[in-house]
Each structure stands twice: as structure tokens, then as C-alpha cells.
C-alpha positions as CSV (number, residue, x, y, z in Angstrom):
1,M,-19.8,48.8,-6.0
2,S,-19.1,45.1,-5.6
3,T,-16.8,45.7,-2.6
4,E,-19.8,46.9,-0.6
5,K,-21.0,43.3,-0.7
6,V,-17.8,42.1,0.9
7,V,-18.5,41.8,4.7
8,S,-17.2,40.0,7.8
9,I,-18.3,36.6,8.8
10,D,-20.3,38.1,11.7
11,Q,-22.1,40.4,9.2
12,L,-22.7,37.5,6.9
13,A,-24.4,35.7,9.8
14,Q,-26.4,38.8,10.7
15,R,-27.6,39.1,7.0
16,S,-28.7,35.4,7.1
17,A,-30.6,35.9,10.3
18,E,-32.4,39.0,8.9
19,L,-33.4,37.2,5.7
20,K,-34.6,34.1,7.5
21,A,-36.7,36.3,9.9
22,Q,-38.4,37.5,6.7
23,G,-39.2,33.9,5.8
24,K,-36.7,33.8,3.0
25,I,-34.5,30.8,2.0
26,V,-30.8,31.4,2.4
27,A,-28.1,29.4,0.5
28,L,-24.4,29.4,1.2
29,C,-21.5,28.4,-1.1
30,H,-17.9,28.1,0.0
31,G,-14.6,27.8,-1.8
32,T,-11.2,29.2,-2.8
33,F,-12.2,30.6,-6.2
34,D,-8.6,31.3,-7.1
35,L,-9.4,31.7,-10.7
36,L,-13.1,32.5,-11.3
37,H,-14.2,30.4,-14.3
38,I,-17.4,29.4,-16.1
39,G,-17.8,26.4,-13.9
40,H,-17.8,28.6,-10.8
41,I,-20.3,31.1,-12.3
42,R,-22.8,28.4,-13.4
43,H,-22.5,26.7,-10.0
44,L,-23.2,30.0,-8.2
45,Q,-26.1,30.9,-10.5
46,S,-27.6,27.4,-10.0
47,A,-27.3,27.8,-6.2
48,S,-29.0,31.2,-6.3
49,R,-31.9,29.7,-8.2
50,Q,-32.5,27.3,-5.3
51,A,-32.9,30.2,-2.7
52,D,-34.0,33.7,-2.2
53,S,-30.5,34.9,-1.3
54,L,-27.0,33.5,-2.0
55,L,-24.2,34.1,0.5
56,V,-20.6,33.0,-0.2
57,S,-17.6,32.4,2.0
58,V,-14.1,32.5,0.5
59,T,-11.1,30.7,2.0
60,A,-8.5,33.1,3.4
61,D,-5.0,33.0,1.9
62,E,-3.3,31.4,4.9
63,F,-5.6,28.4,4.6
64,V,-5.1,27.7,0.9
65,N,-2.9,24.6,0.7
66,K,-2.9,24.1,-3.0
67,G,0.8,24.1,-3.8
68,P,3.5,26.6,-4.7
69,G,2.5,30.1,-5.7
70,R,-1.1,29.6,-4.5
71,P,-3.3,31.4,-4.2
72,V,-2.5,33.3,-7.3
73,F,-5.0,36.0,-6.4
74,N,-5.2,37.2,-2.8
75,E,-8.3,36.8,-0.6
76,H,-9.5,40.4,-1.2
77,L,-9.4,40.1,-5.0
78,R,-11.1,36.7,-4.9
79,A,-13.9,38.0,-2.7
80,E,-14.3,41.1,-4.9
81,N,-14.6,38.8,-8.0
82,I,-17.4,36.8,-6.4
83,A,-19.1,39.9,-5.1
84,A,-19.2,41.3,-8.7
85,L,-21.7,38.6,-9.7
86,A,-25.3,39.7,-9.6
87,C,-26.5,36.3,-8.3
88,V,-24.5,36.8,-5.1
89,D,-25.9,38.8,-2.1
90,R,-22.9,39.0,0.3
91,V,-19.4,37.6,0.5
92,A,-17.1,37.0,3.5
93,I,-13.5,35.8,3.9
94,N,-13.3,32.7,6.1
95,H,-10.2,32.5,8.3
96,A,-10.4,28.7,8.9
97,V,-9.6,25.5,7.2
98,T,-13.2,24.4,6.6
99,A,-16.6,26.0,6.3
100,V,-17.8,24.3,9.5
101,E,-17.5,27.5,11.6
102,V,-19.2,29.6,9.0
103,L,-22.1,27.1,8.8
104,D,-22.5,27.2,12.5
105,Q,-22.7,31.0,12.5
106,V,-24.7,31.6,9.2
107,K,-27.1,28.6,9.7
108,P,-28.1,28.5,6.0
109,D,-31.1,26.6,4.8
110,L,-29.0,25.2,2.0
111,Y,-25.3,24.5,1.7
112,V,-24.5,24.1,-2.0
113,K,-21.6,22.3,-3.4
114,G,-20.6,21.2,-6.9
115,S,-21.3,17.7,-8.2
116,D,-17.6,16.7,-7.9
117,Y,-18.1,16.7,-4.1
118,K,-21.1,14.4,-4.2
119,S,-19.2,11.3,-3.2
120,T,-17.8,11.8,0.3
121,S,-15.6,8.8,-0.3
122,D,-13.7,10.8,-2.9
123,D,-13.1,13.7,-0.6
124,I,-9.4,13.3,0.6
125,T,-9.9,15.9,3.3
126,G,-13.0,14.4,5.0
127,N,-14.3,18.0,5.3
128,I,-17.5,17.5,3.3
129,Q,-18.9,15.1,5.8
130,H,-18.1,17.5,8.7
131,E,-19.7,20.4,6.7
132,K,-22.8,18.3,6.0
133,D,-23.1,17.5,9.7
134,A,-22.8,21.2,10.5
135,V,-25.5,22.4,8.1
136,E,-27.9,19.6,9.2
137,R,-27.2,20.5,12.9
138,H,-29.1,23.7,12.3
139,G,-31.9,22.3,10.3
140,G,-30.5,22.9,6.9
141,R,-29.5,20.5,4.1
142,I,-26.7,20.0,1.7
143,L,-27.4,20.3,-2.1
144,F,-25.2,19.5,-5.1
145,T,-25.5,21.4,-8.3
146,D,-25.1,19.5,-11.6
147,E,-23.4,22.1,-13.8
148,L,-20.3,22.2,-15.9
149,T,-17.3,21.4,-13.7
150,S,-13.7,22.6,-14.2
151,S,-10.7,23.3,-12.0
152,S,-9.0,26.5,-11.1
153,T,-5.9,24.5,-10.2
154,R,-5.7,22.8,-13.6
155,L,-6.3,26.0,-15.5
156,L,-3.7,27.9,-13.4
157,N,-1.2,25.1,-13.8
158,E,-1.7,24.9,-17.6
159,Y,-2.0,28.6,-18.5
160,F,-0.6,30.8,-15.8
161,E,2.9,29.3,-15.4
162,V,2.4,28.8,-11.7
163,F,5.4,26.4,-11.7
164,S,8.9,27.2,-13.0
165,P,9.9,25.4,-16.2
166,E,12.1,23.0,-14.1
167,I,9.2,22.0,-11.8
168,S,6.7,21.7,-14.7
169,A,9.1,19.4,-16.6
170,Y,9.6,17.3,-13.5
171,L,5.9,17.0,-12.8
172,D,5.1,16.1,-16.4
173,Q,7.6,13.3,-16.2
174,F,6.5,12.1,-12.7
175,K,2.8,12.1,-13.7
176,G,3.7,9.5,-16.3
177,T,4.8,7.1,-13.6
178,V,2.1,7.4,-10.9
179,G,-1.4,8.9,-10.7
180,V,-2.8,11.0,-7.9
181,A,-5.1,8.3,-6.5
182,D,-2.4,5.7,-6.7
183,I,0.2,7.6,-4.7
184,I,-2.3,9.0,-2.1
185,G,-3.6,5.4,-1.7
186,K,-0.1,4.2,-1.0
187,L,0.4,7.0,1.5
188,K,-2.8,6.1,3.2
189,G,-1.6,2.4,3.3
190,L,1.2,3.5,5.6
191,S,-1.4,3.6,8.4
192,G,-0.7,-0.1,9.1
193,L,2.9,0.5,10.0
194,K,4.1,0.3,13.6
195,V,6.9,2.9,14.0
196,L,9.4,3.8,16.7
197,V,11.0,7.3,16.8
198,V,14.2,7.6,18.8
199,G,15.9,10.9,19.5
200,E,16.3,14.0,21.6
201,A,13.3,16.0,22.8
202,I,14.0,19.7,22.1
203,I,12.0,22.7,23.1
204,D,12.5,25.4,20.5
205,E,11.9,28.9,21.6
206,Y,11.4,31.9,19.3
207,H,11.9,35.3,21.0
208,Y,10.5,37.8,18.5
209,T,12.2,41.2,18.3
210,S,12.4,44.4,16.4
211,P,15.7,46.0,15.5
212,L,16.8,49.2,17.1
213,G,20.2,49.5,15.6
214,Q,23.7,50.0,17.1
215,T,23.9,50.9,20.7
216,G,25.2,54.3,21.7
217,K,28.4,52.9,23.2
218,G,30.2,50.0,21.5
219,N,29.5,47.9,18.4
220,V,26.5,46.0,19.8
221,F,23.3,45.5,17.9
222,A,20.2,46.3,20.0
223,V,16.7,45.0,19.6
224,K,13.3,45.6,21.2
225,Y,11.8,42.5,22.8
226,N,8.2,41.8,21.6
227,D,7.0,38.3,22.4
228,Y,8.0,34.6,22.5
229,E,6.7,31.3,21.4
230,R,7.6,27.7,22.4
231,F,7.5,24.7,20.1
232,A,7.8,20.9,20.7
233,G,10.8,20.1,18.4
234,G,13.5,17.5,17.8
235,A,12.2,14.0,18.0
236,I,8.8,15.2,19.3
237,A,8.2,17.0,16.0
238,V,9.3,13.9,14.0
239,A,6.9,11.7,15.9
240,N,4.1,14.2,15.3
241,H,4.9,14.1,11.5
242,V,5.0,10.3,11.5
243,A,1.7,10.0,13.5
244,E,-0.1,11.8,10.7
245,F,0.5,8.7,8.5
246,A,1.4,5.7,10.6
247,G,-1.3,4.2,12.8
248,N,0.9,3.1,15.7
249,V,3.8,5.4,16.9
250,T,6.0,5.3,19.9
251,L,8.5,8.0,20.9
252,L,11.5,7.1,22.9
253,T,13.3,10.2,24.2
254,G,15.2,11.7,27.2
255,L,14.0,14.4,29.5
256,G,15.6,16.2,32.4
257,A,14.5,15.2,35.9
258,T,14.4,18.9,36.6
259,Q,13.3,21.5,34.0
260,S,11.7,18.6,32.2
261,H,9.0,20.5,30.3
262,E,7.1,17.3,30.5
263,D,3.6,18.8,30.7
264,F,4.3,21.1,27.7
265,I,5.7,18.1,25.7
266,R,2.7,15.9,26.5
267,S,0.3,18.6,25.6
268,N,2.0,19.1,22.2
269,L,2.3,15.4,21.4
270,N,-0.2,13.7,19.1
271,P,-2.5,11.8,21.6
272,A,-2.1,8.7,19.5
273,I,1.7,8.6,20.2
274,E,2.9,6.4,23.1
275,P,5.7,8.3,24.9
276,V,8.6,6.4,26.5
277,F,10.5,8.9,28.6
278,F,13.9,8.3,30.3
279,F,14.8,11.0,32.9
280,S,18.3,12.1,33.7
281,Q,19.2,13.9,37.0
282,D,22.3,15.5,35.5
283,R,20.7,17.5,32.7
284,P,17.7,19.6,31.7
285,T,15.5,18.8,28.7
286,I,17.2,20.5,25.8
287,V,16.0,24.1,25.0
288,K,17.2,26.0,22.0
289,R,16.3,29.6,22.3
290,R,16.4,31.7,19.1
291,Y,16.1,35.4,18.9
292,V,14.4,36.3,15.6
293,D,13.2,39.4,13.8
294,A,9.8,40.0,12.2
295,D,10.8,38.0,9.1
296,I,11.8,35.0,11.3
297,A,15.5,35.7,10.4
298,K,17.7,34.3,13.2
299,L,19.8,36.8,15.1
300,F,21.5,34.4,17.5
301,E,20.8,31.2,19.5
302,V,21.3,30.1,23.1
303,Y,21.5,26.4,24.0
304,F,20.4,25.2,27.4
305,Y,21.7,21.6,27.6
306,N,24.3,19.2,28.9
307,D,25.9,17.4,26.0
308,A,28.1,15.1,28.1
309,P,27.4,11.3,27.7
310,L,24.3,10.0,29.5
311,P,24.9,8.5,33.0
312,E,25.8,4.8,32.7
313,E,22.7,3.7,34.5
314,T,20.3,5.7,32.3
315,N,22.1,4.6,29.2
316,G,21.9,0.9,30.2
317,K,18.2,1.1,30.8
318,I,17.6,2.6,27.3
319,V,19.8,0.0,25.6
320,A,18.0,-2.7,27.5
321,W,14.6,-1.3,26.4
322,L,15.8,-1.2,22.8
323,D,17.0,-4.8,22.9
324,R,13.6,-5.9,24.2
325,H,11.4,-3.9,21.9
326,L,13.1,-3.1,18.6
327,G,11.8,-6.2,16.9
328,D,8.3,-5.1,17.6
329,Y,8.4,-2.3,15.1
330,D,8.2,-2.3,11.3
331,A,10.4,0.8,11.1
332,V,12.6,2.9,13.4
333,I,13.2,6.5,12.6
334,V,16.1,8.2,14.3
335,P,16.6,12.0,14.1
336,D,20.0,12.1,15.7
337,F,20.7,15.7,16.7
338,G,24.0,15.0,18.3
339,N,23.4,16.7,21.7
340,G,24.4,13.8,23.9
341,F,21.3,11.6,24.2
342,I,22.1,8.9,21.7
343,S,25.1,6.9,22.9
344,N,27.4,4.6,20.9
345,E,25.7,1.6,22.7
346,M,22.3,2.8,21.5
347,V,23.6,3.2,18.0
348,E,24.9,-0.4,18.1
349,A,21.6,-1.6,19.4
350,L,19.6,0.3,16.7
351,A,21.8,-0.9,13.9
352,K,21.6,-4.5,15.0
353,G,18.0,-4.8,16.1
354,A,15.8,-2.5,13.8
355,K,13.9,-4.2,11.1
356,Y,14.1,-1.0,9.0
357,L,16.3,1.9,10.2
358,A,16.0,5.4,8.8
359,V,18.6,7.9,10.2
360,N,19.7,11.4,10.0
361,A,22.7,12.7,11.9
362,Q,22.3,16.4,12.0
363,V,25.3,18.8,12.0
364,N,24.6,21.9,14.0
365,S,26.5,24.6,15.9
366,G,26.5,22.4,19.1
367,N,28.2,19.4,17.5
368,R,30.0,20.5,14.3
369,G,33.0,18.4,13.6
370,Y,32.1,15.8,16.2
371,H,28.9,14.2,15.0
372,L,28.6,12.4,11.6
373,I,26.4,9.8,10.1
374,T,29.4,7.4,10.0
375,R,28.9,6.7,13.7
376,Y,26.2,4.3,12.5
377,P,27.7,1.0,11.1
378,N,24.6,0.4,8.9
379,A,21.2,1.8,8.1
380,D,18.5,1.1,5.5
381,F,17.8,4.8,4.7
382,L,20.1,7.8,5.2
383,S,18.7,11.3,5.0
384,L,21.3,14.1,5.0
385,N,21.7,17.6,3.6
386,E,24.6,18.4,1.4
387,P,27.0,19.7,4.0
388,E,26.3,16.7,6.2
389,L,27.2,14.4,3.3
390,R,30.4,16.2,2.5
391,L,31.6,16.2,6.1
392,A,30.8,12.5,6.4
393,V,33.0,11.6,3.4
394,H,35.5,14.4,3.9
395,D,35.1,15.8,0.4
396,R,34.3,19.4,-0.3
397,N,34.1,19.3,-4.1
398,G,33.1,15.9,-5.3
399,A,29.9,15.1,-7.3
400,I,27.0,14.6,-5.0
401,E,25.8,11.3,-6.6
402,E,29.3,9.8,-6.3
403,L,29.7,10.9,-2.7
404,A,26.3,9.6,-1.8
405,G,27.2,6.3,-3.4
406,Q,30.4,6.1,-1.4
407,L,28.4,6.7,1.8
408,A,25.8,4.1,0.9
409,D,28.5,1.5,0.3
410,K,30.2,2.3,3.6
411,L,27.0,2.1,5.7
412,R,25.4,-0.6,3.6
413,A,22.4,1.6,3.0
414,K,19.6,0.7,0.5
415,H,18.7,4.3,-0.1
416,V,20.4,7.7,0.5
417,A,18.6,11.0,0.1
418,I,20.5,14.3,0.0
419,T,18.4,17.5,0.5
420,R,19.9,20.6,-1.1
421,G,17.6,23.5,-0.1
422,T,16.6,25.6,-3.2
423,K,18.4,23.1,-5.4
424,G,15.9,20.4,-4.5
425,A,16.9,16.8,-3.5
426,L,18.1,13.6,-4.9
427,M,17.9,9.9,-3.9
428,L,20.1,6.9,-4.7
429,D,18.7,3.4,-4.7
430,G,20.7,0.2,-4.2
431,D,21.7,0.1,-7.8
432,K,23.1,3.7,-7.6
433,T,20.3,5.0,-9.8
434,A,19.8,8.6,-9.0
435,Y,16.4,10.2,-8.8
436,K,16.3,14.0,-8.7
437,I,13.6,16.5,-7.8
438,P,13.5,20.3,-7.8
439,A,12.5,22.3,-4.8
440,L,8.7,22.3,-4.7
441,S,8.2,25.4,-2.5
442,S,7.8,28.9,-3.8
443,Q,7.2,30.5,-0.4
444,V,9.6,30.0,2.5
445,V,8.5,31.2,5.9
446,D,11.0,29.2,8.1
447,R,13.4,26.4,7.1
448,I,13.7,25.0,10.6
449,G,12.3,21.4,10.7
450,A,12.1,20.9,6.9
451,G,14.7,18.2,7.0
452,D,12.9,16.4,9.8
453,A,9.7,16.5,7.8
454,F,11.5,15.0,4.8
455,L,13.1,12.2,6.9
456,S,9.7,11.4,8.5
457,V,7.7,11.0,5.3
458,A,10.4,9.7,2.9
459,G,11.5,7.2,5.6
460,L,8.0,6.0,6.2
461,C,7.4,5.6,2.4
462,L,10.5,3.5,1.9
463,A,9.7,1.4,5.0
464,G,6.2,0.9,3.6
465,G,7.5,-0.4,0.2
466,L,7.0,2.7,-2.0
467,E,9.3,3.2,-4.9
468,P,12.3,5.5,-4.2
469,E,11.1,8.1,-6.7
470,Q,7.7,8.2,-5.0
471,A,9.3,8.4,-1.5
472,L,11.5,11.3,-2.8
473,F,8.4,13.1,-4.1
474,A,6.4,12.6,-1.0
475,G,9.2,13.7,1.3
476,S,9.9,16.8,-0.9
477,V,6.2,17.7,-0.7
478,A,6.3,17.4,3.1
479,A,9.4,19.6,3.2
480,A,7.7,22.2,0.9
481,L,4.7,22.3,3.3
482,D,7.0,22.5,6.3
483,V,8.9,25.6,5.2
484,Q,5.6,27.4,5.2
485,I,5.2,26.6,8.9
486,V,6.9,28.7,11.6
487,C,9.4,26.3,13.4
488,N,7.4,23.3,14.7
489,R,4.1,25.1,15.3
490,E,2.3,22.2,13.8
491,P,3.2,18.9,12.0
492,V,2.8,18.3,8.3
493,R,-0.8,17.2,8.1
494,A,-1.7,14.2,6.0
495,V,-4.7,16.0,4.5
496,A,-2.6,19.0,3.6
497,L,0.0,16.7,1.9
498,F,-2.7,14.9,0.0
499,K,-4.2,18.3,-1.2
500,Y,-0.7,19.5,-2.2
501,I,0.0,16.3,-4.2
502,T,-3.4,16.6,-5.9
503,T,-2.6,20.2,-7.0
504,L,0.9,19.3,-8.2
505,L,-0.3,16.4,-10.3
506,K,-3.4,17.9,-11.9
């Protein structure tokens, strides 16, 4: 049976060692193989002809970043499909982003890739060069087959209805305005931007629980405590998103003089980010503790913070810093969570001194009714969700485009984006032209942080001169990736975003 040929990575390495000890040549192929097609089969057959034995590693489901609904076939089915081929000796599932670790363990004589990977300059991930280095590190070499090429992604997109009719119609229209290489090139061009992120540092805690049911006495819901995890959230998460694309990033934020969590924050901050911390004696660094179940559904939250205004001395120092340095940055991105850090004087300095100002004023349970985007007199880009927009203009039922236009006029904004969850998002430009996009995610693990990812990427795109429709698309892709990440466990990686875009536009 073909399933007997599916083994672990350790067993794959052991098989390689045994074969090489017998003087046999071992080849390794690696890929997703989501839809096994004639291009794959000819590639694998060609690889097997170059060696005495062909081993294959298949990317595990959790590391397949190829867009909504992918992979279509789970890792076990994909491995079994490959194992069914007579030219394949053994197959293993690789639980990593690249084949580097497999290559280090298996140490094949040949690492065989398709001809479409021959030019490393065309590889948006940069992984081929790392894999080439890995195989050569153990005395092997990389080899490229020259067989018929095709694309699982393109075939699945065209014939398997991976996308909803709404998404397919949108993508068909969008592909007529910009190509994959064009938009990825523009996103890579954002690396020249110098960006300042201003906002509250927040430590997000997830305490994982299992439900036990109602207690024996009283109407209280009981849970069993299992584990917990901490994440660097708030403005820290935004800065980490931004640093994936911009080459020069500074984070200005406030920490508590006691309970600062500074070591944790620094260890979870992209090393390329320059932190500017202002410490306050009268408050801790903000911690938001969430108790969640196994499905990441929130049971309740506990805030550890002091939302009173900053001490006058600390506030004065921050405003003075902004007055001195705002002109040094091409763009300023402000995720304003409304928990007491950003003062009215800071708002005034930001609105007056930033060359390009992108802002979100988040409504949450700690500030509802007291914190609106209208506290800013002006901004270049406003990023809000629908409830935040409706609260800002005091209108529960009006048309979204009309309300967004009213807000843009009031705050003299060049662009306004409204995110609407499963309904997608829209953006208005200075002429009140509305661009709309459906939600691009089919799998939602956790919605926390998706708005921050959208603000980060869409704001950077607009500051970098991309067209509003392109900025809306890139921001929506970032949000679609972010909802597949638990809280702020990691930022939206540039490589993952490029791969997702490539999949969507094939």
C-alpha cells in the first residue's frame, strides 16, 4: 500500500543514510503538491531518473500560505498521492516553512526543483537560495528538471471553485488593473520609507481553558485552566507589521516604570525597530488578559491599566520629542487604542507635524463612548471599522459611503477605509470614489489584530504612493493573513503576503 511509504522526517533521514551507505545516489524533491498534475508527475519521474532513490517531503497544512481555502487536500492525502507513484521511494510531511531542515537531516546527493525555480531572482520567498546552501553544505547539489510546468494554484483557482463567486469576480476585475509582479514590486519599494509608529504598548494574554459547565451553587460558569500565552500587542504589533515592509521604523510608546514588561517587549520587537520608550511612575504597562476556550472564543477579559491622563511632565517630554522629530519621517502611523497614553497635546502635535498621518481610533470596552476618531483635527488616512465610523458621525443607519465621505470632509482626510469583517472593506479617495473588496479569508482563527494589520499595510501603501485600490487590496490581504494567526503571535510576514497575492492573482 502507498501509505506504507509515508514516514516521518526522522525515518526519511534514516532511509537516506541507509541508501547512501550502500553507495546509492539519493534525490529529494519538496513541495505542496495540493493538486497532483502531469507537471508534478513528469518532474518527479525526471528526478528519479537522476538517482537510485527518490525521497519527497510535503509541506504540512499549517505552513501552506497559498490563499483562502488552501490547501484543498490535507497533508495526509497529499502525501498519500505522492507515495502512490512508483518512482517515489518514501514520503514525509515537513512541519516547517522551507525544506532547509529536511535537507539538513536527509543530506541528499541531489535536491531537485522544477525549471520555474531556476532563477533565484524570481523567487519572492528567497527560500531557494537557502535550500541551495543547505544541500551544498552536506556535499550535495541542486538540480533543475526541464519538464512540462503547470500550477496547482492556477488549476484549483480555475476549476475547483476555491473562491466564492464574489471573490472571483473581484479578482478578475482587479487583475485587469495590476499584475502580480507590478504590485509586489511596489510593495517591495516601500522599504525606502522611514516610518514612526506612535501608540500604546499592550501585553495581550490568552489564558486557555476548557469548559466545565455551571457550578453546583449559583449561576456561574466554571472552566478548567489549561495554559497561558503572552503576545506583544498594541503599537508593538503594528510596528512589527510595518517593519516587514519599511526599512526604517521607530516605535514611540509608553511603559510603566514598574511592571514594565520591557524585557518581554524588547525580545518580541523586530530587531530593526528603534524603540523610544517613555516611562510613567503612576501606571503599569497595559495588560489585557483574555480567558478563551479551545476555539479561541473569548469568555471574558481583565484590563490591568490606568487610563487617567499621563502626568504633565511625561506628556510634555513626549510632545517635545514629537515636535523635534516628526519632520524626519515619511509617514506616521498611529494605532490609538484610547487607553490614556495619547493625549490631546500629542494629537495636536501629530496632526500639525506629520508629513503623512495614518490613524485608527479604536473603540473598545475600556473607552466606548469616550474615544472617537474626531479627536484628530486632520489626517491623511483614516482606518476604521463600521461601528467606529457610525459612532464618529453619530449615525446608526446611513449608507457607509456617505458617512465615510462626511468624516473625510470633517477631518480633511485624503483616504478613508472602512473594514466590515465578513462583508469585506471599502475605501474612499479624495474624489469620493468608492473602492470595494470582499473579505479574502475563508478560515478565521482569531480576529484580534486584523484591523491593526490592515492599518499597517494599507497606510504604508498610501504613504508610498500606491493607488487607493491597490492599498485596499494589500491591506485586505494582510488582514486575511492576520485572522489565521492567534492574537499577535507573529506579524504578517512580507513573504507570506507576496505568496498570498501571487495565489490570488494567478
